[in-house]
C-alpha positions, -999 to +999 in steps of 0.1 A: -021-085-022+012-067-027+039-082-047+069-095-027+100-076-037+125-097-055+161-099-043+188-077-058+219-093-072+253-085-057+263-060-084+231-040-079+236-039-042+272-026-047+261+001-071+234+013-047+259+014-018+283+034-038+257+059-050+243+064-014+275+082-004+274+108-031+255+140-036+247+155-070+272+183-064+299+156-060+292+142-095+281+171-117+304+190-140+307+227-133+318+234-168+286+248-181+278+256-217+247+278-215+230+304-238+207+333-232+173+340-249+190+365-272+212+338-289+201+324-322+196+287-329+226+289-352+247+301-322+235+271-302+242+248-331+278+260-332+283+256-294+268+221-294+288+210-324+321+225-311+317+208-277+300+176-285+268+184-266+234+170-271+217+199-254+223+233-236+203+252-210+189+286-217+195+310-187+184+344-176+202+360-147+216+326-137+182+309-137+173+281-161+144+291-183+146+265-210+166+238-228+176+234-264+182+199-276+197+184-308+161+176-318+152+213-316+182+222-337+173+197-364+137+209-365+149+246-368+174+236-396+148+217-416+123+246-414+150+272-422+147+289-388+183+287-375+184+325-374+155+326-349+161+334-313+162+304-290+131+315-271+110+304-301+123+269-301+135+260-266+115+237-243+104+257-213+093+226-194+127+222-178+135+196-152+163+205-128+180+188-099+192+203-067+229+201-060+223+188-025+202+158-032+217+123-033+229+109-066+202+082-064+177+110-072+196+117-104+197+080-113+159+078-107+154+109-129+173+094-158+152+063-155+120+084-153+127+108-181+142+105-216+166+135-210+203+128-212+214+158-191+199+178-163+208+213-152+218+214-115+207+244-093+216+256-059+193+268-031+189+301-049+177+282-080+208+293-099+225+270-123+257+256-109+264+225-130+252+198-154+248+161-147+248+133-172+248+095-169+285+096-178+292+119-148+275+093-126+293+064-141+327+080-137+319+090-101+309+055-092+341+041-107+362+067-088+344+059-056+349+021-061+386+027-068+389+048-036+372+022-015+394-006-029+425+015-022+413+021+013+408-016+019+443-024+006+459+002+029+441-011+059+451-047+050+429-077+055+398-071+075+394-094+104+359-109+107+351-099+143+315-111+142+296-109+175+315-081+193+300-073+226+300-035+224+266-020+219+262+008+195+231+030+199+226+063+180+194+084+176+191+111+149+166+139+143+156+141+106+140+172+091+117+174+061+135+181+028+169+184+045+187+166+017+220+184+025+224+161+056+203+132+044+224+100+043+248+111+071+233+087+096+235+058+072+271+066+064+279+065+101+263+031+104+282+018+075+315+030+090+307+015+123+300-019+108+332-018+087+352-010+119+336-040+135+348-062+107+313-071+095+314-089+061+309-064+032+278-081+019+260-077+053+273-042+057+260-034+023+225-046+031+224-027+063+236+005+046+209+002+019+181-005+044+192+025+065+196+048+036+162+040+021+144+045+054+164+077+062+156+093+028+120+081+031+116+103+062+133+133+046+114+131+013+079+119+023+072+129+059+071+159+082+104+148+098+111+123+125+136+103+145+160+076+132+177+050+154+205+026+149+211-002+174+239-028+171+246-056+195+266-088+190+240-104+167+221-079+147+217-043+136+182-028+141+172+003+122+141+021+133+125+050+115+097+070+132+081+100+114+056+126+125+032+119+096+012+123+075+009+085+077+003+059+050-034+053+042-027+020+025+004+002+037-001-027+013+000-004-017+030+015-002+049-018-002+042-024-039+071-015-062+063+016-082+037+030-059+045+065-046+028+094-028+056+118-037+046+153-044+054+172-076+085+188-062+100+155-051+091+140-085+107+169-102+139+160-084+139+125-099+126+109-068+093+091-060+099+059-080+082+040-052+112+017-045+123+029-011+103+007+012+104-023-011+142-020-013+145-018+025+123-048+029+142-067+002+176-065+021+162-070+056+160-103+075+131-089+095+109-060+084+079-044+101+059-013+092+030+003+112+013+035+100-018+056+105-030+090+095-030+102+131+001+084+144+026+087+115+047+058+104+071+034+122+094+012+101+118-014+116+145-033+097+167-060+113+198-075+096+216-104+113+254-100+116+265-136+122+248-153+093+224-144+065+190-158+074+169-166+044+133-155+045+105-144+023+115-107+026+148-112+007 
């Protein structure tokens, strides 16, 4: 029997909501300290010491071919090999992040690996930046400040719960299209804010939507994504074209993931998407089959938060 996801506290929900609106390219630093394979370990030591770095990427023609960490420098120093070329001591097993993936991928990567920095690459696999936990923290603080200023400028938000206007949007989602992933969920969040829906309910709907949207992009062959709002609820429906989930009960267990190697290399595949969506939903339904693909439906009530076993 699968474990029932435990509820997230308010601060965790808030952090998730802030992160969902950011891409890695919005957070990374473009000031890159990199070396070539022709540099010596002493050259790298000088660069790292002068700039307060714990590691630098090794590049060849703009492509990342390795990383040199402080640990590598210490080992070279102890063995008297600081004059060696970096190619002898660098780690060639390098994890990079795409500049177009959501920041949540980076957050997952930092949880999964012990690295404190990741090279960021573009579609041509060329290094365009570096991302660290500090970059993410500063970006979240800036985003929170921006949203607070926005609220202050708009004045008090009236709680117009139960508006009669129906909102219905259908989106086509393509596999691995992380450049546009999250756009549909951002639109839903803006619509709920304009309707004066309380922030906590808006936050839950945004999280459920984002998790299901990313789930289609990262794990399926593509599909359709629907938002429906009436006066009482928001209904989020995700339909994908396959390959389907062989064991739905396992898929709803935290930590279980069928992510392929590329998705995992991007820091995704922690197995939290579906459990997170269920956790913040008032009603949650999933149907899947190898032949039919997967349908997931999440419902969040707008008038009042209805306690149930899913939350």
